[in-house]
FIKOLZA-1660 file (N, C-alpha, C; in steps of 0.1 Angstrom, whole numbers, plus 5000, padded with zeros to 4 digits):
% residues 117
   i   px   py   pz ch aa at
   1 9424 7381 7044  A  M  N
   1 9434 7371 7040  A  M CA
   1 9429 7357 7045  A  M  C
   2 9424 7357 7057  A  L  N
   2 9419 7344 7063  A  L CA
   2 9408 7338 7054  A  L  C
   3 9399 7347 7049  A  I  N
   3 9387 7342 7041  A  I CA
   3 9393 7336 7028  A  I  C
   4 9403 7342 7022  A  I  N
   4 9408 7337 7010  A  I CA
   4 9415 7324 7012  A  I  C
   5 9422 7322 7023  A  N  N
   5 9428 7309 7026  A  N CA
   5 9418 7298 7028  A  N  C
   6 9407 7301 7035  A  I  N
   6 9396 7292 7038  A  I CA
   6 9389 7288 7025  A  I  C
   7 9387 7298 7016  A  A  N
   7 9381 7295 7003  A  A CA
   7 9390 7286 6995  A  A  C
   8 9403 7289 6995  A  G  N
   8 9412 7281 6988  A  G CA
   8 9413 7266 6992  A  G  C
   9 9413 7264 7005  A  L  N
   9 9412 7251 7011  A  L CA
   9 9399 7244 7008  A  L  C
  10 9388 7251 7008  A  A  N
  10 9376 7245 7004  A  A CA
  10 9376 7241 6990  A  A  C
  11 9381 7249 6981  A  L  N
  11 9382 7245 6967  A  L CA
  11 9391 7233 6965  A  L  C
  12 9402 7232 6972  A  I  N
  12 9411 7221 6971  A  I CA
  12 9404 7208 6975  A  I  C
  13 9396 7209 6986  A  A  N
  13 9389 7197 6991  A  A CA
  13 9378 7193 6981  A  A  C
  14 9372 7203 6975  A  L  N
  14 9362 7199 6965  A  L CA
  14 9368 7192 6953  A  L  C
  15 9380 7197 6948  A  I  N
  15 9387 7191 6937  A  I CA
  15 9391 7176 6941  A  I  C
  16 9396 7174 6952  A  V  N
  16 9400 7161 6957  A  V CA
  16 9388 7152 6957  A  V  C
  17 9377 7156 6963  A  W  N
  17 9365 7148 6963  A  W CA
  17 9360 7145 6949  A  W  C
  18 9359 7155 6940  A  W  N
  18 9354 7152 6927  A  W CA
  18 9362 7143 6919  A  W  C
  19 9375 7144 6919  A  F  N
  19 9384 7136 6910  A  F CA
  19 9388 7123 6916  A  F  C
  20 9389 7122 6929  A  W  N
  20 9394 7109 6935  A  W CA
  20 9384 7102 6945  A  W  C
  21 9375 7109 6951  A  L  N
  21 9367 7102 6961  A  L CA
  21 9352 7100 6956  A  L  C
  22 9347 7108 6947  A  Y  N
  22 9333 7106 6942  A  Y CA
  22 9331 7094 6934  A  Y  C
  23 9321 7086 6938  A  K  N
  23 9317 7074 6930  A  K CA
  23 9302 7075 6927  A  K  C
  24 9299 7076 6914  A  P  N
  24 9285 7077 6910  A  P CA
  24 9277 7064 6914  A  P  C
  25 9264 7065 6915  A  K  N
  25 9256 7053 6919  A  K CA
  25 9257 7043 6907  A  K  C
  26 9255 7030 6911  A  E  N
  26 9255 7019 6901  A  E CA
  26 9241 7018 6895  A  E  C
  27 9241 7015 6882  A  A  N
  27 9229 7012 6875  A  A CA
  27 9229 6996 6875  A  A  C
  28 9218 6990 6879  A  V  N
  28 9217 6976 6879  A  V CA
  28 9210 6972 6866  A  V  C
  29 9217 6964 6858  A  L  N
  29 9211 6960 6845  A  L CA
  29 9205 6946 6846  A  L  C
  30 9192 6946 6842  A  T  N
  30 9185 6933 6842  A  T CA
  30 9181 6929 6828  A  T  C
  31 9182 6939 6819  A  D  N
  31 9179 6936 6804  A  D CA
  31 9189 6943 6796  A  D  C
  32 9188 6941 6783  A  S  N
  32 9198 6946 6773  A  S CA
  32 9194 6960 6768  A  S  C
  33 9184 6966 6773  A  D  N
  33 9179 6979 6768  A  D CA
  33 9186 6991 6774  A  D  C
  34 9197 6990 6780  A  I  N
  34 9204 7001 6787  A  I CA
  34 9211 7009 6776  A  I  C
  35 9210 7022 6776  A  V  N
  35 9217 7031 6767  A  V CA
  35 9227 7039 6776  A  V  C
  36 9240 7038 6773  A  I  N
  36 9250 7046 6780  A  I CA
  36 9253 7058 6772  A  I  C
  37 9250 7069 6777  A  K  N
  37 9252 7082 6770  A  K CA
  37 9267 7086 6772  A  K  C
  38 9273 7090 6761  A  V  N
  38 9287 7096 6762  A  V CA
  38 9286 7111 6759  A  V  C
  39 9287 7118 6770  A  E  N
  39 9284 7132 6769  A  E CA
  39 9290 7140 6780  A  E  C
  40 9295 7152 6776  A  N  N
  40 9301 7161 6786  A  N CA
  40 9312 7155 6794  A  N  C
  41 9320 7147 6788  A  G  N
  41 9332 7141 6795  A  G CA
  41 9329 7129 6804  A  G  C
  42 9317 7124 6803  A  V  N
  42 9314 7112 6812  A  V CA
  42 9305 7102 6804  A  V  C
  43 9306 7090 6809  A  Y  N
  43 9296 7079 6806  A  Y CA
  43 9285 7080 6816  A  Y  C
  44 9272 7080 6811  A  Q  N
  44 9261 7081 6820  A  Q CA
  44 9251 7070 6817  A  Q  C
  45 9250 7060 6825  A  P  N
  45 9256 7057 6838  A  P CA
  45 9271 7052 6835  A  P  C
  46 9279 7054 6845  A  S  N
  46 9293 7050 6844  A  S CA
  46 9296 7037 6852  A  S  C
  47 9288 7034 6861  A  R  N
  47 9290 7022 6869  A  R CA
  47 9278 7013 6867  A  R  C
  48 9281 7001 6862  A  L  N
  48 9270 6992 6858  A  L CA
  48 9271 6979 6866  A  L  C
  49 9261 6974 6871  A  K  N
  49 9261 6961 6878  A  K CA
  49 9253 6951 6869  A  K  C
  50 9260 6940 6866  A  I  N
  50 9253 6929 6858  A  I CA
  50 9255 6916 6864  A  I  C
  51 9247 6906 6860  A  A  N
  51 9247 6893 6865  A  A CA
  51 9259 6885 6859  A  A  C
  52 9265 6877 6867  A  A  N
  52 9276 6868 6862  A  A CA
  52 9271 6857 6853  A  A  C
  53 9279 6853 6844  A  D  N
  53 9276 6842 6835  A  D CA
  53 9264 6845 6826  A  D  C
  54 9262 6857 6823  A  T  N
  54 9250 6861 6815  A  T CA
  54 9256 6871 6804  A  T  C
  55 9255 6867 6791  A  P  N
  55 9259 6877 6781  A  P CA
  55 9249 6889 6781  A  P  C
  56 9255 6900 6777  A  M  N
  56 9247 6913 6777  A  M CA
  56 9251 6921 6765  A  M  C
  57 9242 6929 6760  A  T  N
  57 9245 6939 6750  A  T CA
  57 9243 6953 6756  A  T  C
  58 9253 6961 6756  A  L  N
  58 9253 6974 6760  A  L CA
  58 9252 6983 6748  A  L  C
  59 9244 6994 6749  A  Y  N
  59 9243 7003 6738  A  Y CA
  59 9249 7017 6742  A  Y  C
  60 9259 7021 6734  A  F  N
  60 9265 7034 6737  A  F CA
  60 9260 7044 6727  A  F  C
  61 9256 7056 6732  A  Q  N
  61 9252 7067 6723  A  Q CA
  61 9261 7079 6725  A  Q  C
  62 9269 7082 6716  A  R  N
  62 9278 7093 6717  A  R CA
  62 9272 7106 6713  A  R  C
  63 9271 7115 6722  A  M  N
  63 9265 7128 6720  A  M CA
  63 9276 7139 6720  A  M  C
  64 9288 7135 6724  A  D  N
  64 9299 7145 6725  A  D CA
  64 9308 7144 6712  A  D  C
  65 9309 7155 6705  A  P  N
  65 9317 7154 6692  A  P CA
  65 9332 7154 6694  A  P  C
  66 9337 7154 6707  A  S  N
  66 9351 7154 6709  A  S CA
  66 9358 7141 6704  A  S  C
  67 9370 7141 6698  A  P  N
  67 9376 7129 6693  A  P CA
  67 9379 7119 6704  A  P  C
  68 9380 7123 6717  A  C  N
  68 9382 7113 6727  A  C CA
  68 9370 7104 6729  A  C  C
  69 9358 7109 6727  A  A  N
  69 9346 7102 6729  A  A CA
  69 9343 7092 6718  A  A  C
  70 9351 7092 6708  A  E  N
  70 9349 7084 6696  A  E CA
  70 9351 7069 6698  A  E  C
  71 9359 7065 6708  A  T  N
  71 9362 7050 6710  A  T CA
  71 9359 7046 6724  A  T  C
  72 9353 7034 6726  A  V  N
  72 9352 7029 6739  A  V CA
  72 9359 7015 6739  A  V  C
  73 9367 7013 6750  A  Q  N
  73 9375 7001 6751  A  Q CA
  73 9372 6994 6764  A  Q  C
  74 9372 6981 6763  A  F  N
  74 9371 6972 6775  A  F CA
  74 9384 6964 6775  A  F  C
  75 9395 6969 6781  A  P  N
  75 9408 6962 6779  A  P CA
  75 9409 6948 6784  A  P  C
  76 9402 6945 6795  A  D  N
  76 9403 6931 6801  A  D CA
  76 9395 6922 6792  A  D  C
  77 9386 6927 6784  A  L  N
  77 9378 6918 6775  A  L CA
  77 9383 6918 6761  A  L  C
  78 9393 6927 6758  A  E  N
  78 9398 6929 6744  A  E CA
  78 9387 6933 6735  A  E  C
  79 9379 6942 6739  A  I  N
  79 9368 6948 6731  A  I CA
  79 9371 6962 6729  A  I  C
  80 9370 6967 6716  A  S  N
  80 9371 6981 6713  A  S CA
  80 9361 6984 6702  A  S  C
  81 9354 6995 6703  A  A  N
  81 9344 6999 6693  A  A CA
  81 9345 7014 6690  A  A  C
  82 9342 7017 6678  A  T  N
  82 9341 7031 6674  A  T CA
  82 9327 7036 6675  A  T  C
  83 9325 7047 6682  A  L  N
  83 9311 7052 6684  A  L CA
  83 9308 7063 6674  A  L  C
  84 9298 7061 6666  A  A  N
  84 9293 7071 6657  A  A CA
  84 9285 7082 6664  A  A  C
  85 9286 7094 6660  A  L  N
  85 9280 7105 6666  A  L CA
  85 9265 7104 6665  A  L  C
  86 9258 7105 6676  A  N  N
  86 9243 7105 6677  A  N CA
  86 9237 7092 6672  A  N  C
  87 9244 7081 6673  A  E  N
  87 9238 7068 6670  A  E CA
  87 9241 7058 6681  A  E  C
  88 9231 7049 6683  A  K  N
  88 9233 7038 6693  A  K CA
  88 9241 7027 6687  A  K  C
  89 9252 7024 6694  A  V  N
  89 9262 7014 6689  A  V CA
  89 9261 7002 6699  A  V  C
  90 9257 6990 6694  A  P  N
  90 9256 6979 6703  A  P CA
  90 9270 6973 6706  A  P  C
  91 9273 6969 6718  A  I  N
  91 9285 6962 6721  A  I CA
  91 9282 6950 6729  A  I  C
  92 9285 6938 6723  A  A  N
  92 9282 6926 6730  A  A CA
  92 9292 6922 6741  A  A  C
  93 9287 6920 6752  A  I  N
  93 9295 6917 6764  A  I CA
  93 9293 6902 6766  A  I  C
  94 9304 6893 6766  A  P  N
  94 9302 6879 6768  A  P CA
  94 9298 6876 6783  A  P  C
  95 9295 6864 6785  A  A  N
  95 9292 6859 6799  A  A CA
  95 9306 6861 6807  A  A  C
  96 9305 6868 6818  A  L  N
  96 9317 6871 6826  A  L CA
  96 9317 6864 6839  A  L  C
  97 9329 6861 6844  A  A  N
  97 9331 6857 6858  A  A CA
  97 9329 6869 6867  A  A  C
  98 9325 6867 6880  A  P  N
  98 9324 6878 6889  A  P CA
  98 9337 6886 6890  A  P  C
  99 9335 6899 6891  A  G  N
  99 9347 6908 6892  A  G CA
  99 9344 6922 6887  A  G  C
 100 9354 6930 6886  A  K  N
 100 9352 6944 6881  A  K CA
 100 9360 6945 6868  A  K  C
 101 9353 6951 6858  A  Y  N
 101 9359 6953 6845  A  Y CA
 101 9358 6967 6841  A  Y  C
 102 9369 6974 6838  A  A  N
 102 9369 6988 6835  A  A CA
 102 9366 6990 6820  A  A  C
 103 9360 7001 6817  A  F  N
 103 9359 7005 6803  A  F CA
 103 9362 7020 6802  A  F  C
 104 9368 7025 6791  A  H  N
 104 9372 7039 6790  A  H CA
 104 9374 7042 6775  A  H  C
 105 9376 7055 6773  A  C  N
 105 9380 7060 6759  A  C CA
 105 9395 7057 6757  A  C  C
 106 9400 7060 6745  A  Q  N
 106 9414 7056 6742  A  Q CA
 106 9424 7064 6750  A  Q  C
 107 9420 7076 6755  A  M  N
 107 9429 7084 6764  A  M CA
 107 9426 7082 6779  A  M  C
 108 9416 7074 6782  A  Q  N
 108 9412 7072 6796  A  Q CA
 108 9407 7084 6803  A  Q  C
 109 9401 7093 6795  A  M  N
 109 9395 7105 6802  A  M CA
 109 9380 7102 6805  A  M  C
 110 9373 7095 6797  A  Y  N
 110 9360 7090 6800  A  Y CA
 110 9362 7076 6807  A  Y  C
 111 9356 7074 6818  A  K  N
 111 9359 7061 6825  A  K CA
 111 9345 7055 6830  A  K  C
 112 9345 7042 6830  A  G  N
 112 9334 7035 6836  A  G CA
 112 9338 7021 6841  A  G  C
 113 9329 7014 6847  A  E  N
 113 9332 7001 6853  A  E CA
 113 9320 6992 6853  A  E  C
 114 9322 6980 6849  A  L  N
 114 9312 6969 6850  A  L CA
 114 9315 6961 6863  A  L  C
 115 9305 6960 6871  A  H  N
 115 9306 6952 6883  A  H CA
 115 9297 6939 6880  A  H  C
 116 9304 6928 6880  A  V  N
 116 9298 6915 6876  A  V CA
 116 9296 6907 6889  A  V  C
 117 9284 6904 6893  A  E  N
 117 9281 6896 6905  A  E CA
 117 9272 6884 6903  A  E  C
% end
């Protein structure tokens, strides 16, 4: 019985870490040739660091046929794009002030973040 309780607590700790505490590494963008893969429920890379006051083009490639992966939205920038399956879709990001800008699918299941510095 004790082993089952310990295993249950370990599983709960793993779930809390994965959904609330885990932060993937940031990809630092220095050019416009970055391709963000939309696959298996995530954007890869999902955390991007870009320079302030520099326009950038991000390319999204949707590998996941689920309907949720079909759209990417940048709500703070009022940008929304439909992603065709297995095609690179360019999204122009204007020059931004320093800060954090979220992007996600229409249901907010796929999530990412731009760090502008």
